[in-house]
C-alpha positions as CSV (number, residue, x, y, z in Angstrom):
1,M,81.3,98.0,92.4
2,T,83.1,101.0,90.6
3,E,86.8,100.9,89.6
4,P,89.4,101.2,92.6
5,V,91.3,105.0,92.0
6,V,95.2,105.5,93.1
7,Y,95.3,108.9,95.0
8,R,98.2,110.7,94.1
9,P,99.4,107.8,91.2
10,E,102.7,110.5,90.2
11,N,104.1,109.1,93.4
12,W,104.3,104.9,92.7
13,S,106.6,103.7,89.7
14,R,103.9,101.3,88.5
15,S,100.2,101.4,89.7
16,P,99.9,99.6,92.7
17,I,96.6,98.0,92.1
18,E,97.8,95.9,89.1
19,D,101.3,95.8,90.5
20,P,101.9,94.2,94.3
21,E,105.7,95.0,94.2
22,A,104.9,98.9,93.2
23,Q,107.2,101.5,94.5
24,L,107.1,105.1,96.5
25,V,109.4,107.4,93.7
26,G,111.3,110.1,95.1
27,G,113.8,112.3,94.0
28,R,117.3,113.3,94.2
29,C,118.8,116.7,93.4
30,S,121.7,116.1,90.6
31,A,122.8,119.0,91.9
32,C,123.3,119.0,95.7
33,G,122.5,115.3,96.6
34,Q,119.5,116.1,98.9
35,T,116.8,113.5,98.5
36,W,113.1,114.2,98.5
37,Y,109.6,113.3,98.6
38,P,107.5,114.0,96.7
39,Q,109.8,114.7,94.3
40,G,109.5,117.9,92.6
41,E,110.7,120.1,90.0
42,I,112.4,122.6,91.3
43,C,114.8,121.5,94.7
44,Q,114.3,122.5,98.4
45,G,117.4,122.4,99.2
46,C,119.0,124.5,96.4
47,L,117.3,125.8,94.3
48,A,118.6,124.5,91.3
49,R,115.8,123.5,88.4
50,N,115.0,120.9,86.2
51,A,117.9,118.9,88.9
52,I,115.5,116.4,90.1
53,V,115.7,113.0,88.9
54,P,113.2,110.3,89.8
55,L,114.7,107.8,92.7
56,P,112.7,104.7,93.7
57,L,112.5,104.6,97.6
58,S,113.0,101.6,100.1
59,R,109.5,99.8,100.5
60,T,110.8,99.1,103.9
61,G,111.1,101.4,106.9
62,T,111.0,102.7,110.9
63,L,107.9,103.9,112.4
64,Y,108.8,107.9,113.8
65,S,105.3,109.1,114.5
66,Y,102.0,107.9,114.9
67,S,97.9,109.2,115.7
68,V,94.9,107.2,116.0
69,L,92.0,109.6,115.1
70,H,88.9,108.9,116.1
71,Y,87.2,111.6,114.2
72,G,87.8,112.7,110.3
73,P,85.8,112.8,106.8
74,A,83.7,109.7,106.6
75,A,85.3,108.4,103.4
76,F,88.0,107.4,105.5
77,D,85.5,105.2,108.1
78,P,86.8,106.4,111.2
79,P,88.5,105.5,113.9
80,Y,92.1,104.8,111.6
81,A,95.8,105.2,112.1
82,I,98.4,107.4,110.5
83,A,101.8,107.3,110.1
84,Y,105.0,108.9,109.3
85,V,107.9,106.4,108.4
86,D,111.3,107.0,107.8
87,L,112.7,105.7,105.1
88,P,116.5,104.7,104.7
89,E,116.5,107.1,102.7
90,G,116.4,110.3,104.9
91,V,113.3,110.9,103.8
92,R,109.9,110.6,106.0
93,V,106.8,109.5,104.3
94,F,103.1,109.8,105.4
95,G,99.8,107.6,105.1
96,H,97.3,105.0,107.0
97,L,98.5,102.2,109.8
98,D,97.9,98.8,109.9
99,G,98.4,97.4,113.5
100,W,96.8,100.1,115.6
101,K,94.5,98.0,116.9
102,E,96.2,94.6,118.5
103,G,97.4,97.6,120.5
104,P,100.5,100.4,120.5
105,R,103.4,100.2,118.0
106,A,107.2,100.4,118.9
107,L,108.7,104.3,118.0
108,G,111.4,102.3,115.5
109,E,109.4,99.3,114.9
110,T,110.0,98.1,111.3
111,L,107.3,98.7,108.3
112,R,106.1,97.8,105.1
113,I,104.9,100.2,102.7
114,Y,102.3,99.0,100.6
115,G,99.6,100.9,98.4
116,G,95.8,99.9,99.8
117,V,92.4,101.1,100.5
118,I,92.5,103.7,102.8
119,G,88.8,105.4,102.2
120,R,86.6,106.0,99.4
121,A,86.2,108.6,96.1
122,P,83.4,110.9,96.0
123,N,81.8,108.3,93.9
124,G,82.2,105.3,96.3
125,S,85.0,104.1,94.5
126,P,88.3,102.2,97.1
127,L,90.8,104.9,97.0
128,I,94.1,103.4,97.3
129,G,97.1,105.3,98.9
130,I,100.3,104.8,101.6
131,R,99.7,102.4,104.3
132,F,102.3,101.1,106.2
133,A,102.1,97.4,108.3
134,P,104.7,95.2,110.1
135,A,107.0,93.7,108.5
136,P,106.3,90.0,108.7
137,S,110.0,89.4,109.7
138,A,112.0,92.3,110.2
139,K,114.2,92.8,113.6
140,N,111.9,95.2,115.7
141,P,112.8,97.0,118.5
142,G,110.5,95.5,121.8
143,R,107.8,97.4,122.8
144,K,108.6,99.8,125.6
145,E,106.5,100.2,127.6
146,Q,104.5,103.7,126.8
147,N,101.3,105.3,128.3
148,H,98.8,106.0,125.8
149,A,95.6,108.1,126.9
150,R,92.4,106.8,124.8
151,V,89.2,109.2,124.7
152,A,85.9,107.5,124.4
């Protein structure tokens, strides 16, 4: 088996392969205070250069939106779910969602962020990226009845 590959390793505090406690790292502008993910060299708010300071992001957030993909690149083994999760720092993060096969997820649900397998790299290696899982003992709002259309 080939070694796992981390997608966008610069977005992590440490390798999520070597450390399950690795965090995503965003940036906060020292000139205007806005927070960004992923961090860049120029603040998207005030356009200050070299003012972005690395900021470790929370390891939990709330589900903003998600979608189940039934068709996609073979490397991602459809069907799979993708989601946007809002973090307390004010940024929204994109990744793969766990737990969707058990039924609809509640928007606003608390999710845990971790690095996990999202697919396969071109050489066949496991591709490690951002994943979201239901937080084990978090306060999660009651599930709202939602009409989720399923396409066969």
